[in-house]
C-alpha positions as CSV (number, residue, x, y, z in Angstrom):
1,X,94.5,68.6,126.0
2,X,97.2,70.2,123.8
3,X,100.7,69.2,124.7
4,X,103.4,71.8,125.5
5,X,105.3,70.6,122.4
6,X,102.4,71.3,120.1
7,X,101.9,74.8,121.6
8,X,105.6,75.6,121.2
9,X,105.6,74.4,117.5
10,X,102.6,76.6,116.8
11,X,104.2,79.6,118.5
12,X,107.4,79.1,116.5
13,X,105.4,78.9,113.2
14,X,103.4,82.0,114.1
15,X,106.6,83.9,115.0
16,X,108.2,83.0,111.7
17,X,105.0,84.1,109.9
18,X,105.0,87.5,111.6
19,X,108.7,88.0,110.7
20,X,108.1,87.3,107.0
21,X,108.3,90.2,104.7
22,X,105.3,91.3,102.7
23,X,106.9,89.9,99.5
24,X,107.4,86.5,101.0
25,X,103.8,86.4,102.3
26,X,102.5,87.4,98.9
27,X,104.5,84.7,97.2
28,X,103.4,82.0,99.7
29,X,99.7,83.0,99.4
30,X,100.0,83.0,95.5
31,X,101.6,79.6,95.6
32,X,98.9,78.2,97.9
33,X,96.3,79.3,95.2
34,X,98.4,77.8,92.4
35,X,98.5,81.1,90.6
36,X,101.2,82.6,88.5
37,X,102.5,86.2,88.9
38,X,101.1,86.9,85.5
39,X,97.6,85.7,86.5
40,X,97.5,87.9,89.6
41,X,99.0,90.9,87.8
42,X,96.4,90.6,85.1
43,X,93.6,90.6,87.7
44,X,95.1,93.6,89.4
45,X,95.6,95.4,86.1
46,X,99.4,95.8,86.7
47,X,102.3,94.4,84.8
48,X,103.9,91.1,85.8
49,X,107.2,92.9,86.4
50,X,105.5,95.3,88.8
51,X,104.0,92.4,90.7
52,X,107.4,90.7,90.7
53,X,108.9,93.7,92.4
54,X,106.3,93.4,95.2
55,X,107.1,89.8,95.8
56,X,110.9,90.5,95.9
57,X,110.4,93.5,98.3
58,X,111.8,95.9,95.8
59,X,108.6,97.9,95.7
60,X,105.4,98.1,97.7
61,X,101.8,97.8,96.4
62,X,99.4,100.7,97.0
63,X,96.7,100.3,99.6
64,X,94.2,99.8,96.8
65,X,96.3,97.0,95.4
66,X,96.6,95.4,98.8
67,X,92.8,95.4,99.2
68,X,92.4,93.8,95.7
69,X,95.1,91.2,96.5
70,X,93.3,90.3,99.8
71,X,90.2,89.6,97.7
72,X,92.1,87.5,95.2
73,X,94.2,85.5,97.6
């Protein structure tokens, strides 16, 4: 049986994940795969500075790029 404390910890974690910006989610996923921005940018056929803008929420990737990112990460 799962304790109430464990359930609360999971809910807090999930709530924080939902509130994360797209850029933060991209950065965390990239780090979890031990990839550099340049590696992902190369696979997406975009520049590293363009990918950096996505991770810092200064620009948004296209739908096509998001689909490719989901396949990479």
